[in-house]
C-alpha positions as a Markdown table, in Angstrom:
| # | Residue | x | y | z |
|---|---|---|---|---|
| 1 | Unk | -0.1 | 0.1 | -0.3 |
| 2 | Unk | 1.3 | 3.2 | 0.0 |
| 3 | Unk | 2.0 | 5.4 | 2.1 |
| 4 | Unk | -0.5 | 8.2 | 0.5 |
| 5 | Unk | -3.4 | 5.1 | 0.6 |
| 6 | Unk | -2.2 | 4.7 | 5.0 |
| 7 | Unk | -2.1 | 8.0 | 5.4 |
| 8 | Unk | -6.2 | 8.0 | 4.2 |
| 9 | Unk | -7.1 | 6.2 | 5.5 |
| 10 | Unk | -5.5 | 6.4 | 8.5 |
| 11 | Unk | -7.1 | 10.0 | 8.9 |
| 12 | Unk | -10.8 | 8.6 | 8.6 |
| 13 | Unk | -11.1 | 6.5 | 11.9 |
| 14 | Unk | -9.1 | 9.2 | 13.4 |
| 15 | Unk | -11.9 | 11.0 | 12.9 |
| 16 | Unk | -14.4 | 8.7 | 14.2 |
| 17 | Unk | -12.0 | 8.3 | 17.7 |
| 18 | Unk | -11.1 | 12.4 | 18.1 |
| 19 | Unk | -15.2 | 12.4 | 18.3 |
| 20 | Unk | -14.6 | 11.3 | 22.1 |
| 21 | Unk | -12.4 | 11.4 | 25.4 |
| 22 | Unk | -10.4 | 9.0 | 26.1 |
| 23 | Unk | -12.0 | 7.3 | 28.5 |
| 24 | Unk | -15.4 | 7.6 | 26.4 |
| 25 | Unk | -13.3 | 5.1 | 23.8 |
| 26 | Unk | -12.6 | 2.8 | 26.3 |
| 27 | Unk | -15.8 | 2.1 | 27.7 |
| 28 | Unk | -17.4 | 2.4 | 23.9 |
| 29 | Unk | -14.8 | -0.8 | 23.7 |
| 30 | Unk | -16.0 | -2.8 | 27.1 |
| 31 | Unk | -19.5 | -2.4 | 25.6 |
| 32 | Unk | -17.9 | -4.0 | 22.3 |
| 33 | Unk | -16.3 | -6.7 | 24.0 |
| 34 | Unk | -19.4 | -7.7 | 26.3 |
| 35 | Unk | -21.8 | -7.5 | 22.5 |
| 36 | Unk | -19.0 | -9.4 | 20.6 |
| 37 | Unk | -20.5 | -13.1 | 22.0 |
| 38 | Unk | -18.4 | -15.3 | 19.7 |
| 39 | Unk | -15.1 | -12.6 | 20.2 |
| 40 | Unk | -14.8 | -12.3 | 16.5 |
| 41 | Unk | -14.3 | -8.3 | 16.2 |
| 42 | Unk | -18.4 | -8.3 | 14.6 |
| 43 | Unk | -21.2 | -7.8 | 16.3 |
| 44 | Unk | -23.6 | -10.0 | 15.0 |
| 45 | Unk | -26.9 | -11.4 | 14.8 |
| 46 | Unk | -26.4 | -13.5 | 17.1 |
| 47 | Unk | -23.9 | -11.9 | 19.2 |
| 48 | Unk | -27.5 | -9.0 | 19.5 |
| 49 | Unk | -29.6 | -11.6 | 20.4 |
| 50 | Unk | -27.1 | -12.7 | 23.2 |
| 51 | Unk | -26.5 | -9.7 | 24.1 |
| 52 | Unk | -30.2 | -8.9 | 25.2 |
| 53 | Unk | -30.8 | -12.7 | 26.6 |
| 54 | Unk | -27.8 | -11.3 | 29.3 |
| 55 | Unk | -30.3 | -8.5 | 29.6 |
| 56 | Unk | -33.1 | -10.7 | 30.1 |
| 57 | Unk | -35.1 | -9.9 | 27.3 |
| 58 | Unk | -35.2 | -13.3 | 25.5 |
| 59 | Unk | -38.2 | -12.6 | 22.6 |
| 60 | Unk | -36.3 | -10.2 | 20.7 |
| 61 | Unk | -37.3 | -11.6 | 16.8 |
| 62 | Unk | -35.6 | -11.0 | 13.8 |
| 63 | Unk | -37.4 | -8.8 | 12.2 |
| 64 | Unk | -36.0 | -6.0 | 15.4 |
| 65 | Unk | -32.3 | -7.8 | 15.6 |
| 66 | Unk | -31.9 | -7.0 | 11.2 |
| 67 | Unk | -33.1 | -3.3 | 11.5 |
| 68 | Unk | -30.1 | -2.4 | 14.1 |
| 69 | Unk | -28.2 | -4.3 | 11.9 |
| 70 | Unk | -29.6 | -2.4 | 9.3 |
| 71 | Unk | -28.6 | 1.1 | 10.4 |
| 72 | Unk | -24.9 | 0.3 | 10.4 |
| 73 | Unk | -23.3 | 1.0 | 6.9 |
| 74 | Unk | -22.2 | -2.4 | 7.0 |
| 75 | Unk | -20.3 | -5.1 | 9.0 |
| 76 | Unk | -20.6 | -3.6 | 12.8 |
| 77 | Unk | -16.9 | -3.5 | 14.1 |
| 78 | Unk | -16.1 | -1.2 | 16.4 |
| 79 | Unk | -15.1 | 1.5 | 14.7 |
| 80 | Unk | -18.6 | 1.4 | 12.7 |
| 81 | Unk | -20.1 | 0.9 | 16.5 |
| 82 | Unk | -18.7 | 3.8 | 17.9 |
| 83 | Unk | -18.8 | 5.8 | 14.7 |
| 84 | Unk | -22.8 | 4.6 | 15.1 |
| 85 | Unk | -22.6 | 5.4 | 18.8 |
| 86 | Unk | -20.8 | 8.8 | 17.4 |
| 87 | Unk | -23.9 | 9.6 | 15.1 |
| 88 | Unk | -26.6 | 8.7 | 18.2 |
| 89 | Unk | -25.1 | 11.3 | 20.0 |
| 90 | Unk | -25.0 | 13.7 | 17.8 |
| 91 | Unk | -27.1 | 17.0 | 19.5 |
| 92 | Unk | -28.1 | 14.6 | 22.0 |
| 93 | Unk | -28.1 | 16.3 | 25.9 |
| 94 | Unk | -26.2 | 14.9 | 28.1 |
| 95 | Unk | -29.9 | 14.4 | 29.6 |
| 96 | Unk | -31.3 | 12.2 | 27.3 |
| 97 | Unk | -27.9 | 10.0 | 27.0 |
| 98 | Unk | -28.5 | 9.3 | 30.9 |
| 99 | Unk | -32.3 | 8.3 | 29.6 |
| 100 | Unk | -31.3 | 6.5 | 26.6 |
| 101 | Unk | -28.1 | 3.5 | 28.4 |
| 102 | Unk | -31.3 | 3.8 | 31.2 |
| 103 | Unk | -34.2 | 2.5 | 28.9 |
| 104 | Unk | -31.8 | -0.5 | 27.4 |
| 105 | Unk | -32.6 | -2.3 | 30.1 |
| 106 | Unk | -36.8 | -1.1 | 30.0 |
| 107 | Unk | -37.9 | -2.6 | 27.3 |
| 108 | Unk | -41.7 | -1.6 | 28.5 |
| 109 | Unk | -40.6 | 1.9 | 28.5 |
| 110 | Unk | -42.3 | 2.1 | 32.7 |
| 111 | Unk | -39.8 | 5.1 | 33.9 |
| 112 | Unk | -38.7 | 3.0 | 37.2 |
| 113 | Unk | -36.5 | -0.8 | 37.6 |
| 114 | Unk | -35.6 | -3.2 | 39.5 |
| 115 | Unk | -32.9 | -2.1 | 42.5 |
| 116 | Unk | -31.9 | -5.5 | 42.5 |
| 117 | Unk | -31.4 | -5.8 | 39.3 |
| 118 | Unk | -30.5 | -2.1 | 39.1 |
| 119 | Unk | -27.8 | -3.5 | 41.3 |
| 120 | Unk | -26.9 | -6.8 | 39.1 |
| 121 | Unk | -25.3 | -4.7 | 36.5 |
| 122 | Unk | -23.8 | -2.1 | 37.9 |
| 123 | Unk | -22.0 | -4.2 | 39.7 |
| 124 | Unk | -21.4 | -7.0 | 37.2 |
| 125 | Unk | -20.4 | -5.3 | 34.1 |
| 126 | Unk | -18.1 | -3.2 | 32.0 |
| 127 | Unk | -16.5 | -0.4 | 35.4 |
| 128 | Unk | -17.9 | -2.3 | 38.5 |
| 129 | Unk | -19.3 | -0.3 | 40.5 |
| 130 | Unk | -19.1 | -1.4 | 44.1 |
| 131 | Unk | -22.1 | -2.2 | 47.0 |
| 132 | Unk | -20.4 | 1.0 | 48.6 |
| 133 | Unk | -20.8 | 3.1 | 45.6 |
| 134 | Unk | -24.5 | 1.2 | 45.1 |
| 135 | Unk | -25.9 | 1.8 | 48.3 |
| 136 | Unk | -24.0 | 5.4 | 48.3 |
| 137 | Unk | -27.1 | 5.6 | 45.1 |
| 138 | Unk | -30.0 | 4.0 | 47.1 |
| 139 | Unk | -29.7 | 6.3 | 49.4 |
| 140 | Unk | -29.6 | 9.4 | 47.5 |
| 141 | Unk | -32.3 | 8.0 | 44.8 |
| 142 | Unk | -34.1 | 5.9 | 47.0 |
| 143 | Unk | -36.2 | 2.6 | 46.2 |
| 144 | Unk | -39.5 | 2.9 | 45.2 |
| 145 | Unk | -42.1 | 0.4 | 47.8 |
| 146 | Unk | -42.1 | -1.5 | 45.3 |
| 147 | Unk | -38.3 | -1.9 | 45.4 |
| 148 | Unk | -37.6 | 0.6 | 42.0 |
| 149 | Unk | -35.4 | 3.0 | 40.9 |
| 150 | Unk | -37.3 | 5.9 | 39.3 |
| 151 | Unk | -34.6 | 6.8 | 36.3 |
| 152 | Unk | -36.1 | 9.2 | 35.1 |
| 153 | Unk | -35.9 | 10.8 | 37.9 |
| 154 | Unk | -31.9 | 10.8 | 38.8 |
| 155 | Unk | -31.8 | 11.2 | 35.1 |
| 156 | Unk | -32.6 | 14.5 | 35.9 |
| 157 | Unk | -31.1 | 14.9 | 39.6 |
| 158 | Unk | -27.7 | 14.0 | 37.2 |
| 159 | Unk | -27.3 | 16.3 | 34.9 |
| 160 | Unk | -29.8 | 18.9 | 36.4 |
| 161 | Unk | -28.8 | 19.2 | 40.2 |
| 162 | Unk | -32.5 | 19.1 | 41.5 |
| 163 | Unk | -35.3 | 16.3 | 42.4 |
| 164 | Unk | -38.2 | 17.3 | 39.9 |
| 165 | Unk | -40.7 | 17.2 | 42.4 |
| 166 | Unk | -38.7 | 20.3 | 45.0 |
| 167 | Unk | -39.2 | 22.9 | 41.9 |
């Protein structure tokens, strides 16, 4: 390959990586690695199905998975994965970004998550929380009487600094 072509290819991928801070790229890499169940360097339909199953959603249809994969420009390697996130997050405010992360665990859109489930995920995935960190979160954002976390209120407080009910 000529130096000119190599330089062009490097520039194309560096644009994607310049959209995020290094710590964010590392977090996306961890998420990609978790999702790439068969460790082939690509996220395919089987990987998506396994990821949903790990999150407790067992009845994901082929159509839904196909639609997700159609959003990519080709096979979903890490660079494509990062580009897709960049496109999704472009122009979104921090509250919307955080809400979208929680919505992964709330496919019915109820606005609340089971406290014991979110505790499990926080302590077992990616940048693992400690028991103390989870308990601190629950002390600042107590679970309701049914044991659910109101993540919409949590996201609002994280991004605006005040409880919606106090306004």
